[in-house]
C-alpha positions in Angstrom: 7.7 115.9 317.2 11.1 117.2 316.3 11.3 115.0 313.2 7.9 116.4 312.1 8.9 120.0 312.7 12.1 119.6 310.8 10.3 118.0 307.9 12.2 114.7 308.2 10.5 111.5 307.2 9.6 109.1 310.0 11.8 106.1 310.5 10.6 103.0 308.5 8.8 100.3 310.4 11.0 97.5 311.5 10.6 94.2 309.8 9.0 91.4 311.9 11.2 88.9 313.6 11.9 85.6 311.9 9.8 83.7 314.5 6.8 86.1 314.0 7.1 85.9 310.2 7.2 82.1 310.4 4.1 82.0 312.7 2.2 84.3 310.3 3.0 82.2 307.3 2.0 79.1 309.2 -1.4 80.6 310.1 -1.9 81.8 306.5 -1.3 78.3 305.2 -3.7 76.8 307.7 -6.4 79.4 306.8 -5.9 78.8 303.1 -6.2 75.1 303.6 -9.3 75.6 305.7 -10.9 77.8 303.0 -10.2 75.1 300.4 -11.4 72.1 302.5 -13.5 73.2 305.4 -14.9 69.7 306.0 -11.4 68.4 306.9 -10.9 70.9 309.7 -14.5 70.4 310.9 -14.1 66.6 311.0 -10.7 66.7 312.8 -12.0 69.1 315.5 -15.2 67.2 316.0 -13.4 63.8 316.2 -10.9 65.3 318.8 -13.7 66.5 321.1 -15.8 63.3 320.7 -12.7 61.2 321.7 -12.1 63.6 324.6 -15.7 63.2 325.8 -15.6 59.4 325.5 -12.3 59.3 327.3 -13.7 61.5 330.1 -16.6 59.1 330.6 -14.7 55.9 330.2 -12.0 56.9 332.8 -14.5 58.3 335.2 -12.9 61.7 335.1 -16.3 63.4 335.1 -16.9 62.3 338.7 -14.1 64.6 340.0 -16.3 67.7 339.4 -19.8 66.1 339.6 -22.2 67.2 342.2 -23.9 63.8 342.1 -21.5 61.0 341.3 -24.2 58.4 340.9 -25.6 59.6 337.6 -25.9 56.6 335.2 -22.9 56.3 332.8 -25.2 55.8 329.8 -26.8 59.2 330.5 -23.4 60.8 331.0 -22.2 59.2 327.7 -25.3 60.4 325.8 -24.8 64.0 327.1 -21.1 63.9 326.2 -21.9 62.8 322.7 -24.7 65.5 322.4 -22.2 68.2 323.4 -19.3 67.0 321.1 -20.8 65.4 317.9 -22.9 68.4 316.7 -19.7 70.5 316.5 -19.5 69.2 312.9 -22.2 71.7 312.0 -21.1 74.5 314.2 -20.1 76.7 311.2 -23.1 76.1 308.9 -25.8 76.1 311.6 -24.3 77.4 314.9 -27.6 78.7 316.4 -29.4 75.4 315.6 -26.5 73.4 317.2 -26.6 75.5 320.4 -30.4 75.1 320.6 -29.9 71.3 320.2 -27.4 71.3 323.1 -29.7 73.4 325.4 -31.9 70.5 326.7 -28.8 68.3 327.4 -27.2 71.3 329.2 -30.3 71.4 331.4 -30.2 67.7 332.0 -26.5 67.9 332.8 -26.9 70.5 335.6 -30.2 69.1 336.8 -28.8 65.6 337.4 -25.7 67.0 339.0 -23.3 65.3 336.5 -21.8 68.7 335.5 -19.6 67.0 332.8 -16.8 69.2 331.3 -18.0 68.5 327.8 -20.8 71.1 328.4 -18.1 73.8 328.0 -18.0 72.8 324.3 -21.0 75.1 323.9 -18.6 78.0 324.0 -17.1 76.8 320.8 -20.5 77.3 319.2 -20.8 80.7 320.9 -17.5 81.7 319.2 -18.8 80.8 315.8 -22.1 82.7 316.5 -20.0 85.8 317.4 -18.0 85.4 314.2 -20.8 84.9 311.7 -24.1 86.1 313.1 -25.4 89.5 314.3 -24.7 90.6 317.9 -28.4 90.3 318.7 -28.1 86.6 318.0 -25.1 86.5 320.3 -27.2 88.0 323.1 -29.9 85.3 322.6 -27.2 82.6 322.7 -26.0 84.0 326.0 -29.5 83.7 327.4 -29.7 80.1 326.0 -26.5 79.1 327.7 -27.3 80.9 331.0 -30.8 79.6 331.6 -29.9 76.0 332.6 -27.1 77.4 334.8 -29.5 79.6 336.7 -31.8 76.7 337.2 -28.9 74.6 338.5 -27.8 77.4 340.9 -31.3 77.3 342.4 -31.3 73.5 342.6 -27.8 73.3 344.1 -27.3 76.6 345.9 -24.3 75.4 347.9 -22.2 75.0 344.7 -23.7 77.7 342.6 -20.4 79.4 341.9 -18.8 76.1 340.6 -21.8 75.7 338.3 -22.2 79.2 337.0 -18.8 81.1 337.0 -16.8 78.8 334.7 -19.5 79.0 332.0 -19.7 82.8 332.5 -16.0 83.2 332.1 -15.8 80.9 329.1 -18.8 82.6 327.4 -17.1 86.0 327.8 -13.8 84.8 326.4 -15.5 83.0 323.5 -17.7 86.0 322.7 -14.8 88.5 322.8 -12.6 86.2 320.7 -15.3 85.8 318.1 -15.9 89.6 318.0 -12.2 90.3 317.6 -11.9 87.7 314.8 -15.0 89.1 313.1 -13.7 92.7 313.4 -10.4 91.7 312.0 -12.1 89.9 309.1 -14.4 92.8 308.3 -11.4 95.2 308.5 -9.4 93.1 306.1 -12.3 92.8 303.7 -12.8 96.6 303.9 -9.1 97.2 303.1 -9.2 94.8 300.2 -12.3 96.5 298.9 -10.8 99.9 299.3 -7.6 98.7 297.6 -9.6 97.3 294.7 -11.6 100.6 294.3 -8.4 102.7 294.5 -6.8 100.5 291.9 -9.8 101.0 289.6 -9.8 104.7 290.3 -6.1 104.9 289.6 -6.6 103.1 286.2 -9.4 105.5 285.4 -7.4 108.5 286.3 -4.5 107.2 284.3 -6.7 106.8 281.2 -8.2 110.2 281.7 -4.8 111.8 282.1 -3.5 110.0 279.0 -6.5 111.2 277.0 -6.0 114.8 278.3 -2.3 114.6 277.5 -3.0 113.4 274.0 -5.4 116.3 273.5 -2.9 118.7 274.8 -0.1 117.4 272.6 -2.4 117.4 269.6 -3.3 121.0 270.3 0.3 122.0 270.8 1.4 120.3 267.6 -1.4 121.9 265.7 -0.4 125.3 266.9 3.3 124.8 266.2 3.1 123.0 262.9 0.2 125.2 261.6 1.8 128.5 262.4 5.3 127.7 261.3 4.2 126.0 258.0 2.0 129.0 257.2 5.0 131.3 257.8 7.3 129.1 255.7 4.7 129.1 252.9 4.4 132.8 253.0 8.2 133.2 252.9 8.6 130.7 250.1 5.9 132.5 248.0 7.5 135.9 248.6 11.0 134.5 247.9 10.0 133.0 244.5 8.3 136.2 243.5 11.4 138.3 244.5 14.0 135.9 243.0 13.9 137.4 239.5 14.0 141.1 240.6 15.8 141.1 243.9 18.1 138.1 244.6 19.0 139.6 247.9 15.4 139.5 249.1 15.1 135.9 247.9 18.2 135.1 250.0 16.7 136.7 253.0 13.5 134.7 252.5 15.5 131.5 252.4 17.3 132.4 255.5 14.0 133.2 257.3 12.6 129.8 256.1 15.6 128.1 257.6 15.3 129.9 260.9 11.5 129.2 261.1 12.0 125.6 260.3 14.7 125.1 262.9 12.4 126.8 265.5 9.5 124.5 264.6 11.8 121.4 264.8 13.1 122.6 268.2 9.6 123.1 269.6 8.4 119.7 268.3 11.5 118.0 269.7 10.8 119.6 273.1 7.2 118.6 273.0 7.7 115.0 271.9 10.7 114.6 274.2 8.4 114.1 277.2 6.9 111.0 275.5 10.2 109.1 275.5 10.7 106.1 277.8 13.2 108.1 279.9 11.7 111.5 280.5 14.8 112.8 282.3 16.5 113.0 278.9 13.8 115.3 277.5 14.4 118.9 276.9 13.1 121.1 279.7 12.9 124.4 277.8 10.1 126.5 279.3 6.8 127.0 277.3 6.4 130.3 275.5 5.3 133.3 277.7 4.1 136.9 277.0 7.8 137.9 276.7 8.0 135.7 273.5 5.1 137.5 271.8 7.5 140.1 270.2 9.6 137.3 268.7 6.4 135.7 267.4 5.4 138.9 265.7 8.8 139.3 264.2 8.4 135.9 262.5 5.0 136.9 261.2 6.4 140.2 259.7 9.1 138.2 257.9 6.4 136.1 256.4 4.9 139.2 254.8 2.1 140.2 257.3 2.7 143.6 258.9 1.6 143.4 262.5 2.0 145.7 265.5 1.6 145.2 269.2 -0.3 147.6 271.5 -0.3 147.2 275.3 -2.9 149.2 277.2 -3.5 149.4 281.0 -1.1 148.6 283.8 0.1 145.0 284.1 -0.6 143.5 287.5 2.4 143.5 290.0 2.4 139.7 290.0 2.9 138.1 286.6 0.3 135.8 285.1 0.5 132.1 285.7 2.5 130.2 283.1 -0.6 128.5 281.9 -2.4 131.8 281.2 0.6 133.3 279.5 0.9 130.2 277.2 -2.9 130.5 276.5 -2.5 134.1 275.3 0.6 133.2 273.3 -1.1 130.4 271.5 -4.3 132.4 270.8 -2.2 135.2 269.2 -0.2 132.6 267.3 -3.2 130.8 266.0 -5.0 134.0 265.1 -2.1 135.4 263.1 -1.5 132.0 261.4 -5.1 132.1 260.1 -4.7 135.7 259.0 -1.7 134.5 256.9 -3.8 131.7 255.5 -7.1 133.3 254.8 -6.9 137.1 254.9 -6.0 137.4 251.2 -2.9 138.9 249.5 -3.8 142.6 249.4 -0.7 144.9 249.7 -2.4 146.9 252.4 -3.1 143.8 254.5 -2.1 144.3 258.1 -2.8 142.9 261.6 -2.8 144.3 265.1 -2.5 142.6 268.5 -3.8 144.5 271.5 -3.2 143.5 275.1 -5.5 145.3 277.5 -5.1 144.9 281.2 -8.3 145.5 283.1 -9.1 145.0 286.8 -9.0 141.3 287.3 -8.7 140.3 283.6 -6.5 140.5 280.5 -8.2 141.0 277.1 -6.4 140.1 274.0 -7.7 141.4 270.6 -6.2 140.2 267.3 -7.6 141.9 264.2 -6.7 142.1 260.5 -8.2 144.1 257.7 -8.5 141.3 255.2 -11.7 140.0 253.6 -12.7 136.6 255.1 -13.1 134.1 252.2 -15.4 131.2 252.3 -12.9 128.9 254.0 -12.3 131.1 257.0 -13.5 130.2 260.5 -17.1 130.4 261.3 -18.5 131.8 264.5 -19.7 128.2 265.3 -16.1 127.3 266.0 -15.6 124.3 263.7 -12.1 123.0 263.2 -9.1 122.3 265.5 -7.9 125.9 265.7 -10.9 127.6 267.2 -11.8 124.5 269.2 -8.3 124.4 270.7 -8.3 128.1 271.5 -11.7 127.9 273.2 -10.5 124.8 275.1 -7.5 126.7 276.3 -9.6 129.6 277.4 -12.1 127.5 279.3 -9.3 126.0 281.4 -8.9 129.3 283.1 -12.6 130.4 283.1 -11.9 132.6 280.0 -14.0 133.3 277.0 -13.1 133.5 273.3 -15.0 135.1 270.4 -14.1 135.0 266.7 -15.8 136.6 263.8 -15.9 139.5 261.3 -15.1 142.9 262.7 -17.0 146.1 262.2 -14.3 147.5 259.9 -14.7 144.6 257.5 -11.8 142.4 258.6 -11.6 139.6 261.1 -11.1 139.6 264.9 -10.4 137.2 267.7 -11.1 138.4 271.3 -9.9 136.5 274.3 -10.9 137.5 277.8 -8.9 135.8 280.6 -9.3 136.3 284.3 -6.0 137.0 286.1 -6.8 134.6 289.0 -8.8 131.4 289.4 -12.3 131.8 290.5 -13.0 130.6 294.1 -14.5 127.1 294.1 
């Protein structure tokens, strides 16, 4: 209990002793050989007991326990063979073998021979307990007990010698068979469970790999699409200003270099987790709401004036990293598409509004440009809108994109601050 309370791991199980391991390996080899060639083991066991029965008759050993020592030896030999030879089919037809032995068992106790070979019935009982239903085991017990009850009535003075050995042997054989059967079923259940767990593990691995590929594609689209749009805007502005204001052109080139390095750093961090040794990958945190100001600064340098408005009171506990990343990527994607599609009007501007409401955060990104033919549609075709809606759905959020009432374009994200109860 102390180990559990202190959080320490339990001591590892000790390895089996060399003798135990050797015995286990020996039994495993014997079982494997028996599974490959069952007829060999059946033949050896049957031959052994047939020889034992013949030896018992030929040496007169059966007379030491017989109630009547004057039973003809031919009859004793026939009964001994009837109890031993059918063991060859004890696995394939155990109930039929036991039924075949029943008349000879009755003759054995009725004549008073009481040969020891009659105890071989319990070997068949063991196989019934291993392979057949328990109801069949009960019927086999009645089949074995019936001749013994009759013999106890015929020879009441020795009833205990006739009945008790068979009762004890039947109980031992039945319990041994049930234990072997239970162990076998348990092992098969473990193997089946291990097989199902392995299949589920492979399926989970494939699903995780597909989800990771989707996530990486979404992240790369956001990073590359946004930064290339910023670089394109800076390059166009720099080439326009090169003739009139070389200083502005130099600033544009410097901004292009900064944006390019930022994009390369983000891509390097994203792709670093795909290396063979992930411990060498960059562990830089994902963007959060604190990085939105830096994002907007890059957009302004690209030529799109944008302002940030925060309304409401932020919750005392910060949003989860996943929600913050979702808001960041939606703002980034929306402004990127404003740079691409909103036109080149000098009065073009954008606005990002973060509104904290009870239990939710609403993000509204608007611009006053005119949506051309190639801009998003409300149906949500394309990787950008699909990726944003997929991000929002991960946290039970909603995203709407379309023309605004003022004639520009807007993207509205509503994100619950906490997970909904399952």
